[in-house]
C-alpha positions as CSV (number, residue, x, y, z in Angstrom):
1,M,0.1,0.0,0.0
2,C,1.1,3.6,-0.7
3,N,2.4,5.6,2.2
4,P,-0.4,8.1,3.2
5,L,2.1,10.9,3.9
6,R,4.0,10.2,0.5
7,L,0.5,10.3,-1.2
8,R,-0.4,13.6,0.3
9,L,3.1,15.1,-0.8
10,I,2.5,13.9,-4.4
11,V,-1.0,15.4,-4.4
12,A,0.3,18.7,-3.0
13,F,3.1,18.6,-5.7
14,L,0.8,18.1,-8.6
15,F,-1.6,20.9,-7.2
16,L,1.2,23.4,-6.8
17,F,3.3,22.6,-10.0
18,G,1.1,20.5,-12.3
19,S,1.7,17.1,-14.0
20,P,5.4,16.5,-14.8
21,L,4.4,15.8,-18.4
22,L,3.2,19.4,-18.7
23,W,6.7,20.6,-17.8
24,A,8.3,18.3,-20.3
25,E,10.6,20.1,-22.8
26,V,9.3,20.0,-26.6
27,S,12.2,19.1,-28.9
28,A,12.8,21.6,-31.6
29,P,12.5,20.2,-35.2
30,V,15.7,19.4,-37.1
31,I,15.5,21.5,-40.4
32,Q,17.5,20.7,-43.6
33,G,17.7,23.7,-45.7
34,Q,17.9,27.3,-45.7
35,W,15.0,29.5,-44.4
36,Q,14.6,31.8,-47.4
37,Q,11.7,32.8,-49.7
38,G,11.0,29.8,-52.2
39,A,12.7,27.2,-50.0
40,I,11.8,23.6,-49.7
41,L,12.7,22.4,-46.2
42,L,12.9,18.8,-45.0
43,G,12.4,18.4,-41.3
44,Q,12.5,15.6,-38.5
45,V,10.7,15.5,-35.1
46,P,10.5,12.7,-32.7
47,P,7.8,10.0,-33.5
48,G,4.3,11.1,-32.3
49,Y,4.9,14.9,-32.7
50,Q,2.4,17.0,-34.5
51,L,3.2,20.2,-36.5
52,G,1.3,23.4,-37.5
53,F,2.4,25.8,-40.1
54,L,0.6,28.7,-41.8
55,G,-2.5,27.6,-40.0
56,K,-2.4,24.2,-41.4
57,K,-1.7,20.8,-40.0
58,V,1.7,19.5,-41.4
59,T,1.7,15.8,-42.6
60,V,4.3,14.0,-40.4
61,S,5.5,10.4,-41.2
62,A,5.5,7.7,-38.6
63,D,9.2,8.1,-37.9
64,G,8.8,12.0,-37.7
65,A,9.8,13.2,-41.3
66,F,8.1,16.2,-42.8
67,V,8.4,18.7,-45.6
68,I,7.2,22.3,-45.7
69,G,7.4,25.0,-48.4
70,L,7.9,28.9,-48.5
71,D,6.2,31.1,-51.2
72,R,8.1,33.6,-53.3
73,D,6.9,36.5,-51.1
74,F,7.1,34.9,-47.7
75,P,7.5,37.4,-45.0
76,T,10.7,37.8,-42.7
77,N,9.5,35.3,-40.0
78,A,8.3,31.8,-40.1
79,R,6.7,30.0,-37.0
80,L,6.3,26.4,-36.5
81,R,3.9,25.1,-33.9
82,V,4.9,21.8,-32.3
83,T,2.8,19.6,-30.1
84,A,4.4,16.7,-28.3
85,P,2.5,13.3,-27.7
86,G,1.7,14.3,-24.1
87,G,0.0,17.5,-25.3
88,E,2.9,20.0,-24.6
89,V,3.1,22.8,-27.2
90,A,5.9,25.0,-28.3
91,E,6.4,27.5,-31.0
92,F,9.6,27.9,-32.7
93,N,10.4,31.1,-34.8
94,Y,12.8,31.2,-37.7
95,P,14.1,34.4,-39.7
96,V,13.4,33.9,-43.5
97,A,15.9,35.5,-45.8
98,Q,14.3,37.7,-48.5
99,R,15.4,37.5,-52.1
100,E,15.7,39.9,-54.9
101,Y,13.9,39.0,-58.2
102,K,14.5,39.8,-61.8
103,I,12.1,42.5,-62.8
104,Q,11.6,43.4,-66.5
105,R,9.4,46.3,-67.7
106,V,8.1,46.4,-71.2
107,N,6.1,49.3,-72.6
108,G,4.0,49.7,-75.8
109,V,2.6,46.2,-75.8
110,P,-0.8,45.8,-77.4
111,A,-3.5,44.9,-74.8
112,Q,-4.7,41.9,-76.7
113,T,-1.2,40.4,-76.5
114,V,-1.1,40.8,-72.7
115,N,-4.6,39.8,-71.7
116,P,-6.5,36.6,-72.8
117,A,-9.8,37.4,-74.8
118,P,-13.0,37.2,-72.9
119,E,-14.0,34.0,-74.9
120,H,-11.1,32.0,-73.4
121,L,-11.9,32.9,-69.6
122,A,-14.3,30.0,-69.1
123,R,-11.6,27.6,-70.2
124,I,-9.0,29.1,-68.2
125,R,-11.2,28.8,-65.0
126,K,-12.0,25.2,-65.7
127,E,-8.5,24.3,-66.3
128,A,-7.4,26.0,-63.1
129,A,-9.9,24.1,-61.1
130,L,-8.5,20.9,-62.6
131,V,-5.1,21.8,-61.3
132,R,-6.4,22.6,-57.8
133,E,-8.3,19.4,-57.8
134,A,-5.1,17.5,-58.8
135,R,-3.1,19.0,-56.0
136,A,-5.7,19.0,-53.3
137,P,-5.2,15.3,-51.8
138,I,-2.3,15.1,-49.4
139,S,-0.8,11.6,-49.8
140,D,1.5,9.7,-47.3
141,R,4.1,9.2,-50.0
142,Q,7.6,10.1,-49.0
143,D,9.4,10.5,-52.4
144,F,10.4,14.0,-51.2
145,R,13.0,12.5,-48.9
146,L,15.0,11.4,-51.9
147,A,17.7,13.6,-53.5
148,F,16.1,15.6,-56.5
149,Q,17.8,15.6,-59.9
150,W,17.1,17.9,-62.9
151,P,14.3,16.6,-65.1
152,L,16.3,18.1,-68.2
153,L,19.7,19.5,-68.7
154,G,20.1,22.7,-70.8
155,P,20.3,26.5,-70.7
156,I,18.2,28.0,-68.1
157,S,16.0,30.6,-69.8
158,G,13.9,31.6,-67.1
159,V,14.1,31.8,-63.3
160,Y,11.8,31.6,-60.4
161,G,10.5,34.8,-58.9
162,S,11.0,36.9,-62.1
163,Q,8.3,39.1,-63.2
164,R,7.4,41.4,-66.1
165,Y,5.4,44.7,-66.1
166,Y,3.6,45.4,-69.4
167,N,2.7,49.0,-69.9
168,G,3.4,49.7,-66.3
169,E,1.1,46.9,-65.1
170,P,2.5,43.9,-63.1
171,R,2.1,40.4,-64.5
172,R,1.9,37.2,-62.3
173,P,5.5,36.3,-61.3
174,H,7.1,33.3,-62.9
175,Y,7.0,30.4,-60.3
176,G,9.1,28.0,-62.2
177,V,12.5,27.4,-63.7
178,D,12.7,27.4,-67.6
179,V,15.1,25.0,-69.4
180,A,15.6,25.4,-73.2
181,A,15.7,22.4,-75.3
182,P,14.4,21.4,-78.8
183,V,10.9,20.0,-79.3
184,G,10.9,16.3,-78.6
185,T,13.7,16.3,-75.9
186,R,13.0,13.6,-73.3
187,I,12.2,14.8,-69.7
188,V,12.8,12.5,-66.8
189,A,11.2,12.4,-63.3
190,P,13.3,14.4,-60.9
191,V,12.2,12.0,-58.2
192,S,9.6,9.3,-57.9
193,G,6.0,10.0,-57.3
194,K,2.5,9.5,-58.6
195,V,0.9,11.1,-61.7
196,V,-2.2,13.1,-60.6
197,L,-2.8,15.1,-63.7
198,A,-1.9,14.5,-67.5
199,H,-3.5,17.2,-69.9
200,D,-2.5,17.5,-73.3
201,D,-3.6,21.1,-74.1
202,M,-4.2,23.7,-71.3
203,F,-4.6,27.4,-72.4
204,F,-1.5,28.9,-70.6
205,S,0.7,25.8,-69.9
206,G,-0.2,23.5,-73.0
207,G,0.8,20.0,-72.3
208,T,0.8,19.7,-68.5
209,L,1.9,16.8,-66.2
210,I,1.6,17.0,-62.4
211,V,3.3,14.5,-60.2
212,D,2.6,14.1,-56.4
213,H,5.8,13.5,-54.2
214,G,4.0,13.2,-51.0
215,H,2.9,15.3,-47.9
216,G,1.6,18.1,-50.3
217,L,4.7,18.5,-52.5
218,S,4.3,18.2,-56.2
219,S,6.1,18.9,-59.5
220,T,4.5,20.4,-62.5
221,F,5.9,20.1,-66.0
222,M,4.5,22.5,-68.7
223,H,4.5,23.3,-72.4
224,L,5.1,19.6,-73.2
225,S,4.7,18.3,-76.7
226,K,4.0,14.8,-75.6
227,I,3.2,13.1,-72.3
228,L,4.5,9.5,-71.8
229,V,2.6,8.6,-68.6
230,T,-0.9,8.4,-67.5
231,K,-3.0,9.8,-64.6
232,G,-2.6,7.3,-61.5
233,E,0.6,5.9,-62.7
234,L,3.5,5.4,-60.3
235,I,6.7,6.7,-61.7
236,E,10.3,6.2,-60.7
237,Q,13.2,8.8,-60.5
238,G,15.0,9.0,-63.9
239,Q,12.0,7.5,-65.8
240,E,11.0,9.2,-69.1
241,I,7.8,11.0,-68.5
242,A,7.3,13.6,-71.2
243,E,9.0,15.5,-74.2
244,V,9.8,19.1,-74.4
245,G,7.4,21.3,-76.6
246,A,6.1,24.9,-77.3
247,T,2.6,24.3,-76.4
248,G,0.4,26.9,-74.6
249,R,1.5,30.6,-74.3
250,V,5.2,30.4,-75.0
251,T,7.6,32.0,-77.5
252,G,9.8,28.9,-78.1
253,P,10.4,25.2,-76.9
254,H,11.4,24.9,-73.3
255,L,10.3,23.0,-70.1
256,D,8.7,25.0,-67.4
257,W,9.3,23.0,-64.0
258,R,7.3,24.1,-61.2
259,M,6.9,22.9,-57.6
260,N,4.3,23.4,-55.0
261,W,3.9,22.6,-51.3
262,L,0.1,23.1,-50.8
263,D,-0.5,26.5,-51.8
264,Q,3.0,27.7,-51.5
265,R,4.9,28.0,-54.8
266,V,8.4,27.0,-54.2
267,D,11.8,27.1,-56.1
268,P,13.0,23.7,-57.7
269,Q,16.4,25.3,-58.3
270,L,17.0,25.2,-54.5
271,I,17.0,21.5,-54.2
272,V,18.9,20.3,-57.3
273,P,22.8,20.8,-58.1
274,P,23.8,23.9,-60.0
275,M,23.1,23.6,-63.7
276,A,26.3,25.0,-64.8
277,D,28.2,22.2,-62.9
278,L,26.3,19.4,-64.7
279,L,26.6,21.0,-68.1
280,S,30.4,21.4,-67.5
281,E,30.6,17.7,-66.6
282,R,28.6,16.7,-69.7
283,A,31.1,18.7,-72.0
284,E,34.1,17.0,-70.6
């Protein structure tokens, strides 16, 4: 039997100080990557932990792995809310490096060249809904834990975050990285995943392919001349998935590779080796 005096002391301790579990320290996440605009960050927490970021629940694997992303214009501070299995909660703040983006101003452009005609708006809205629907499910796949590779090697003709002003009016920023190559050049999967959208002809992006890498992270490949995989297909890293084209609203053949983490548009160049190094190695 428990000693009555000892029992009274335990009760008094809990009354004064609360349960020891409530005073347990919440471990800070281990983050791989740099906190900057456009970043894709891999993280690790102890098993059983829960995470919140940007008001959303972050998917965490059974062993504590997760991924998050920061948009082009993410503010100067990021906050992760961490909940331990016992219910203890802590918030961790991280300074976010701000980036400078390439801005181009073009004047004297006819309005019909800049803005789509009214008869195309219904099609544009319908296709945007298809893209949102494809990205909406959050799978338990963990392909994002693998090292990414370039889906195509070639000159970079457009970079993430760049923006044009036509006649003084800002256009939407460019959220991908463009790689120039002849029509028909084969594109490979930068990492494994599941095809969630394969569309031959969208108004802006032409032939469009979206691949889910898990936990809300996806790749989009645009302006394709041919798609070599189908919706629902599981693909492996390095597998040929499409061919370069000049479809949609473009001025020449290239691949536009974009990535999203949920609604955050992130920069693919931050998770692959420098293109210049790879082209140099290929030339040797």
